[in-house]
DRENZA-407902 format. One record per residue (C-alpha): y, x, z; residue in one letter. Coordinates in nm, 3 decimals, m for minus. Example, Ala and Ser with C-alpha at 12.3 -4.5 7.8 and 13.67 -1.06 7.14 Angstrom:
<recs>
REC       y       x       z residuo
REC  m0.450   1.230   0.780       A
REC  m0.106   1.367   0.714       S
</recs>
This chain:
<recs>
REC       y       x       z residuo
REC  m0.001   0.010   0.010       M
REC   0.311   0.110  m0.072       L
REC   0.624   0.115   0.163       K
REC   0.989   0.029   0.052       H
REC   1.188   0.168   0.221       K
REC   1.484  m0.093   0.283       A
REC   1.905  m0.057   0.458       F
REC   1.870  m0.170   0.802       T
REC   2.114  m0.408   0.909       L
REC   2.300  m0.107   1.098       L
REC   2.343   0.023   0.776       E
REC   2.504  m0.224   0.625       V
REC   2.788  m0.282   0.849       L
REC   2.802   0.083   0.829       I
REC   2.879   0.096   0.458       S
REC   3.054  m0.244   0.481       I
REC   3.330  m0.092   0.691       A
REC   3.385   0.242   0.541       L
REC   3.415   0.000   0.245       L
REC   3.706  m0.185   0.399       T
REC   3.895   0.154   0.539       L
REC   3.864   0.268   0.128       V
REC   3.982  m0.089   0.052       M
REC   4.268  m0.097   0.283       L
REC   4.420   0.247   0.158       A
REC   4.404   0.198  m0.200       L
REC   4.611  m0.140  m0.091       N
REC   4.846   0.062   0.080       R
REC   4.848   0.275  m0.202       S
REC   4.882   0.010  m0.481       V
REC   5.192  m0.144  m0.230       A
REC   5.386   0.233  m0.269       I
REC   5.291   0.284  m0.629       L
REC   5.470  m0.102  m0.684       R
REC   5.786  m0.016  m0.414       D
REC   5.839   0.265  m0.594       S
REC   5.815   0.085  m0.930       N
REC   6.074  m0.162  m0.817       T
REC   6.350   0.117  m0.685       H
REC   6.283   0.278  m1.024       L
REC   6.307  m0.065  m1.226       F
REC   6.679  m0.115  m1.056       D
REC   6.789   0.242  m1.086       Y
REC   6.686   0.192  m1.428       L
REC   6.869  m0.111  m1.474       K
REC   7.186   0.002  m1.281       S
REC   7.185   0.347  m1.558       A
REC   7.180   0.133  m1.791       K
REC   7.502  m0.080  m1.675       T
REC   7.688   0.197  m1.609       E
REC   7.615   0.353  m1.950       T
REC   7.708   0.005  m2.124       K
REC   7.992   0.000  m1.902       V
REC   8.112   0.382  m1.990       L
REC   8.056   0.322  m2.391       N
REC   8.233   0.041  m2.442       T
REC   8.523   0.178  m2.234       L
REC   8.497   0.496  m2.438       Y
REC   8.516   0.283  m2.764       R
REC   8.796   0.074  m2.647       D
REC   9.007   0.391  m2.533       I
REC   8.869   0.604  m2.880       I
REC   8.937   0.217  m3.157       A
REC   9.285   0.226  m2.991       S
REC   9.608   0.342  m3.141       D
REC   9.698   0.560  m2.827       G
REC   9.941   0.353  m2.702       N
REC   9.758   0.360  m2.337       L
REC   9.939   0.246  m1.974       T
REC   9.803   0.386  m1.666       I
REC   9.886   0.241  m1.288       S
REC   9.772   0.365  m0.959       K
REC   9.888   0.162  m0.737       D
REC   9.771  m0.125  m0.433       D
REC   9.458  m0.097  m0.763       F
REC   9.443   0.037  m1.094       S
REC   9.426  m0.005  m1.426       R
REC   9.419   0.106  m1.753       L
REC   9.549  m0.126  m2.046       C
REC   9.479  m0.044  m2.433       I
REC   9.768  m0.238  m2.600       E
REC   9.575  m0.179  m2.979       K
REC   9.193  m0.165  m3.027       T
REC   8.945  m0.270  m3.278       V
REC   8.690  m0.225  m3.046       N
REC   8.686  m0.606  m2.978       S
REC   8.377  m0.798  m2.832       L
REC   8.504  m1.128  m2.922       Y
REC   8.588  m1.047  m3.291       E
REC   8.931  m1.035  m3.246       L
REC   9.051  m0.813  m3.535       P
REC   9.274  m0.640  m3.286       V
REC   9.298  m0.666  m2.924       A
REC   9.458  m0.583  m2.622       K
REC   9.217  m0.482  m2.342       V
REC   9.317  m0.402  m1.991       C
REC   9.030  m0.292  m1.752       W
REC   9.128  m0.412  m1.405       V
REC   8.982  m0.304  m1.021       V
REC   9.010  m0.640  m0.837       L
REC   9.071  m0.610  m0.407       K
REC   8.809  m0.839  m0.385       Q
REC   8.542  m0.714  m0.355       E
REC   8.582  m0.401  m0.539       N
REC   8.527  m0.525  m0.879       T
REC   8.582  m0.378  m1.218       L
REC   8.712  m0.647  m1.511       L
REC   8.755  m0.598  m1.868       R
REC   9.014  m0.859  m2.007       I
REC   9.049  m0.918  m2.361       E
REC   9.270  m1.125  m2.602       G
REC   9.600  m1.105  m2.798       N
REC   9.989  m1.054  m2.621       N
REC   9.923  m1.117  m2.261       Y
REC  10.083  m1.007  m1.976       S
REC   9.923  m0.923  m1.620       L
REC   9.841  m1.136  m1.392       P
REC   9.667  m1.301  m1.634       V
REC   9.856  m1.725  m1.669       G
REC   9.639  m1.983  m1.707       Y
REC   9.781  m2.072  m2.087       E
REC   9.723  m1.756  m2.173       E
REC   9.346  m1.675  m2.382       E
REC   9.144  m1.408  m2.275       V
REC   8.800  m1.316  m2.201       E
REC   8.678  m1.153  m1.851       A
REC   8.382  m0.969  m1.801       D
REC   8.253  m0.906  m1.485       L
REC   8.148  m0.566  m1.515       L
REC   8.116  m0.384  m1.175       V
REC   8.088  m0.480  m0.792       K
REC   8.153  m0.249  m0.478       D
REC   8.324  m0.012  m0.639       L
REC   8.438   0.296  m0.535       E
REC   8.619   0.524  m0.758       V
REC   8.790   0.431  m1.077       F
REC   9.028   0.675  m1.234       D
REC   9.180   0.727  m1.514       V
REC   9.408   1.056  m1.568       Y
REC   9.614   1.160  m1.872       H
REC   9.731   1.558  m1.967       E
REC   9.878   1.602  m2.278       K
REC   9.584   1.482  m2.535       D
REC   9.273   1.472  m2.267       K
REC   9.201   1.158  m2.099       I
REC   8.987   1.215  m1.825       M
REC   8.768   0.860  m1.683       V
REC   8.575   0.865  m1.369       L
REC   8.385   0.563  m1.221       I
REC   8.165   0.538  m0.937       K
REC   7.984   0.286  m0.771       E
REC   7.923   0.234  m0.398       R
REC   7.623   0.470  m0.266       S
REC   7.583   0.594  m0.622       K
REC   7.658   0.902  m0.826       E
REC   7.927   0.922  m1.010       A
REC   7.989   0.906  m1.377       A
REC   8.305   1.010  m1.648       G
REC   8.378   1.083  m2.004       F
REC   8.675   1.333  m2.126       M
REC   8.840   1.266  m2.448       L
REC   9.057   1.540  m2.622       Q
REC   9.259   1.500  m2.923       G
REC   9.396   1.141  m2.814       I
REC   9.769   1.187  m2.914       T
REC   9.925   0.916  m2.734       M
REC  10.242   0.797  m2.845       P
REC  10.554   0.984  m2.559       E
REC  10.859   0.744  m2.430       I
REC  11.173   0.863  m2.604       K
REC  11.509   0.781  m2.553       K
REC  11.732   0.674  m2.862       R
REC  12.057   0.786  m2.867       D
REC  12.279   0.590  m3.061       N
REC  12.489   0.856  m3.172       N
REC  12.191   1.105  m3.411       L
REC  12.355   1.416  m3.449       T
REC  12.057   1.586  m3.604       N
REC  11.954   1.415  m3.916       P
REC  11.635   1.625  m3.971       S
REC  11.491   1.460  m3.596       S
REC  11.518   1.115  m3.837       V
REC  11.174   1.021  m4.030       P
REC  11.140   1.040  m4.385       P
REC  11.131   0.672  m4.523       P
REC  10.771   0.554  m4.678       L
REC  10.746   0.533  m5.020       Q
REC  10.523   0.342  m5.272       T
REC  10.372   0.450  m5.518       P
REC  10.504   0.242  m5.822       R
REC  10.219   0.139  m6.101       P
REC  10.216   0.288  m6.447       N
</recs>
């Protein structure tokens, strides 16, 4: 007669206990991996938003006529008088980037011929871009513009442009004594 070796009840209970410990460790590893993926996804989402904001501002400045107004008082703002970078299909738009005091929110306001603060009768589009903003600074020197944006508990991001010609504000004298300072009139070619 053949004797079959079988597992005893004690051996089965020990194997079940070991399997339970292994399953608990795997479950914890999966939970850590899930949390890591969630944090990574949130970081990539915020980085994508930050990149999109910087790209839009970059395009607004590059496509402008160079007539920029930078104000730094209670809140920072940058107004671009004419740009062809319109998110709302305007041929030429006035765009202002404004930081609101409430929740330090960055807004992009686009329209035509409006003034800040915007009234109810003015037709503009306002996009809320970033909340909890710590820094929104625009620096200008000669033909260089530097933009710096920093959200709370995130790293700062920005860009610098060179070769942006901004029209200088000059006082006009009624008595022009130097005729060479007057620009020559535009001449249009005559058809043959």
